N, C-alpha and C positions, 0 to 999 in steps of 0.2 A: 654174094659173090662180092660184095662191097667190104664186108668185114674179109673176106680173104684179101682183097686187094691192100686193107689197111695193115693187117698181118704181115705181109710181103713187103712192102713200102716203108713202113716206119721203120725196122731194123735196117734196111737199104740206108735210109736217112740217117742215120744216127753212128752207124758204121762210118759213111763216108763224112758225117762232120766231123768224129774221133781223127781219120786220118788226115782231114784237112787243120785242124788245131796242130796234130801230132808235126807235121811237116811244116807248120807255120813257126813252132818252136824251133825246131831244129836247124832252120831258115836263119831264125834270127841269134842263133847260140853259136854258131859254127864262122871261123875267122875265112876258111879257103873260098875263094867267090866261086870256083869250079862247083863244090858241095852245094854251098847256097844257093847257085842257079837250080841244080838238079833238085834239090829241097823243095825250091818255088814253084818249080815245075809241077811235081808230084803234089803239091799243095792247089797249084791251079785244076790239074786233070782231078781231083777228090772234091774240090768245091763243084766244077761243072757237074761231076757225077750227081752229087747232092743238088745244085738246081734242078737237075733233069728228073730224080726223081719228086722232088716237091713239085715239079710241073706235072709230073704223071698222076699225084694224086691231086691236084686242082685240076684236070683236064677229065679223069675218070670218076673222080668221085662227086663232080659238080651235080647239080641239080638245074643244069641248062641254065646258068645264071650268067649273065653277059660279060660282067665284071671278072667273075673266076675265068672265064674263057681267057678272056684279054691276060689277065695276069698270067695265067698257065703258060700261055703261048711266049709271052716277054720272059719267064724263066726258063722256059725251052730254049729259046733264042740264046740267052746270056750262057745256060749250062753249057750247049753245044759248042758255043766260041770260046768260053773259057777250058772244056776237053780239049779241042783241037789245037789251043795254043799252049796247053800243056805238053802236048805228044809231041809237038814241033819245037818247044823250050827245052825238053829234057833229051831229044835226040840232038840237038845243038851242043848241048852240055857233055853229054855223053862221048860225043867225037871229040870235043877239046879234051876231057878228060883222059880219053884214047892216045891220041897225039901226043899228049906230056907223058904217058908211060913209055914211046918209043920213042 
């Protein structure tokens, strides 16, 4: 069972890591403020997902070590915060972009 969890979570961590790096690069290279905000929001969502997957590894594959459970819980809290902040920011910048088009 542990191997199945590792085979599922490892690609999820890598995909979200690549998304985080991709949107970070796009956000730093653009000059448009609204597009920069959208890319930063997507980077936050990718980073939040990555932290949630890392927390899942720590919580599901731990050998009942208190330190691993605490670290997993901290990563989970930070990941959920990043995910929701990214969703909120993307909605805000999408609305700004829509207002600019009208």
